[in-house]
C-alpha positions in Angstrom: 9.2 -9.6 -19.5 11.7 -9.9 -16.6 10.0 -7.1 -14.8 6.6 -8.9 -15.0 8.2 -12.0 -13.5 9.7 -9.8 -10.7 6.3 -8.3 -10.0 4.7 -11.8 -10.1 7.3 -13.1 -7.7 6.8 -10.2 -5.3 3.0 -10.7 -5.3 3.5 -14.4 -4.5 5.8 -13.3 -1.7 3.0 -10.9 -0.4 0.5 -13.8 -0.5 2.9 -16.1 1.5 3.5 -13.4 4.1 -0.2 -12.7 4.4 -0.9 -16.4 5.0 2.0 -16.5 7.6 0.5 -13.5 9.4 -2.9 -15.2 9.7 -1.2 -18.2 11.4 1.0 -16.3 13.9 0.1 -15.6 17.5 3.1 -13.4 18.2 1.9 -9.8 17.8 5.5 -8.5 17.4 6.1 -10.9 14.6 2.8 -9.9 12.9 3.8 -6.2 13.2 7.3 -6.8 11.7 5.9 -8.9 8.8 3.2 -6.3 8.1 6.0 -3.7 7.8 7.9 -6.0 5.5 4.8 -6.5 3.4 4.4 -2.8 3.1 8.0 -2.4 1.8 7.5 -5.2 -0.7 4.2 -3.5 -1.8 6.1 -0.3 -2.2 8.6 -2.1 -4.4 5.8 -3.5 -6.5 4.4 0.1 -6.9 7.9 1.3 -8.0 8.2 -1.5 -10.6 4.8 -0.4 -11.9 6.1 3.2 -12.2 3.9 4.6 -9.5 6.7 6.1 -7.4 4.5 8.6 -5.6 2.2 5.8 -4.4 5.2 3.7 -3.5 6.5 6.6 -1.4 3.2 7.0 0.4 3.0 3.2 1.0 6.5 3.1 2.5 5.9 6.1 4.8 2.4 5.3 5.9 2.3 1.5 5.7 5.8 0.6 6.8 6.8 3.6 8.8 3.9 5.1 10.7 1.7 2.0 10.9 4.6 -0.1 12.2 5.4 2.5 14.8 1.7 2.5 15.9 1.6 -1.3 16.0 4.8 -1.4 18.1 3.5 1.3 20.5 0.2 -0.6 20.9 2.0 -3.9 21.5 4.1 -2.2 24.2 0.9 -1.3 26.0 -0.6 -4.8 25.8 0.7 -8.4 25.7 2.9 -9.8 23.0 0.7 -12.8 22.4 -2.7 -13.1 20.9 -5.3 -14.7 23.1 -6.8 -17.8 21.5 -10.3 -17.2 20.1 -12.5 -20.1 19.4 -14.7 -19.8 16.3 -17.4 -22.1 15.2 -16.8 -23.9 11.9 -19.8 -22.2 10.4 -18.2 -18.8 11.0 -15.0 -20.1 9.4 -16.8 -21.3 6.3 -18.7 -18.0 6.0 -15.4 -16.1 6.3 -13.8 -18.3 3.7 -16.7 -17.9 1.3 -16.7 -14.1 1.7 -13.0 -14.0 1.1 -13.2 -16.2 -2.0 -16.1 -14.1 -3.4 -14.2 -10.9 -2.9 -11.1 -12.3 -4.6 -13.1 -13.6 -7.5 -14.8 -10.2 -7.9 -11.4 -8.5 -7.9 -10.0 -11.0 -10.5 -13.1 -10.5 -12.6 -12.7 -6.7 -12.5 -9.1 -7.0 -13.9 -10.3 -8.8 -17.0 -11.1 -5.5 -18.8 -7.8 -4.0 -17.9 -5.0 -3.7 -20.6 -1.9 -5.7 -20.1 1.0 -4.2 -18.2 3.0 -2.0 -20.5 0.6 -2.4 -23.5 1.5 0.4 -25.9 -2.1 0.2 -27.3 -3.7 0.9 -23.9 -5.8 4.0 -23.7 -3.4 5.7 -21.3 -0.5 5.3 -23.7 -2.6 6.2 -26.8 -4.3 9.3 -25.5 -3.1 10.7 -22.2 0.6 10.1 -22.4 1.0 11.7 -25.8 -1.0 14.8 -24.6 1.2 15.1 -21.5 4.4 14.9 -23.5 3.2 17.4 -26.1 1.4 19.9 -23.9 2.8 19.8 -20.4 5.7 22.2 -20.8 3.6 24.8 -22.5 0.4 24.5 -20.4 2.1 24.3 -17.0 5.2 26.3 -17.5 7.2 23.6 -15.7 10.1 22.2 -17.8 10.3 18.8 -16.0 7.4 16.6 -17.2 7.2 14.5 -14.1 7.0 17.5 -11.9 4.4 19.1 -14.2 2.3 16.0 -14.0 2.5 15.6 -10.2 2.2 19.3 -9.3 -0.2 20.5 -12.0 -2.3 17.7 -13.5 -2.3 15.5 -10.3 -2.0 18.4 -7.8 -5.1 17.5 -5.8 -4.0 13.9 -5.6 -0.5 14.8 -4.5 -2.0 17.2 -1.9 -4.2 14.4 -0.6 -1.2 12.1 -0.3 0.8 14.8 1.6 -2.1 15.4 3.9 -2.4 11.7 4.7 1.3 11.5 5.5 1.2 14.7 7.6 -1.9 13.6 9.5 -0.5 10.2 10.2 2.8 11.7 11.4 1.0 14.1 13.7 -1.1 11.2 15.0 2.0 9.1 15.8 3.7 12.0 17.5 0.6 12.7 19.6 0.2 9.1 20.6 3.9 8.7 21.5 3.8 11.8 23.6 0.7 10.6 25.4 2.3 7.2 25.9 5.5 8.7 27.3 3.6 10.9 29.8 1.8 7.7 31.0 5.2 6.1 31.7 6.5 9.0 33.7 
């Protein structure tokens, strides 16, 4: 139960940071808070036992995205220019946001509770992985067997995303350095 309270507290912190980001005009502060949000989200994924997703979030969200944002800020101004919106646009944006949030909340109603031993993943999939993974994959470590064999394409996709983002950052930073010289 304590873990659920921890996750709930971190999600509340994420919401507070998101609201703070929408009110800031300093682009540097926005970039730093976005990086902090990514680390907090990686912590939430870790608490939910999705360590591979947490690793990808930390590398791409906090590392590479923060580096790209800081590089972009160094090429522009540090302050956001004020943009005047009409009240009708604000109301429409609020309604779209509320409808999206309500749709996401509605979609979670069919999900099993966190850690529910009677959930389909725990009843069917987990038992099969525990019983069959060493024999069917030939890998003695069950976590490695799941990540490398059963979820191999997913893991390959995550590695490809991290690699591509890293190459993109290196290419942009090299181009940026050449422009300074």
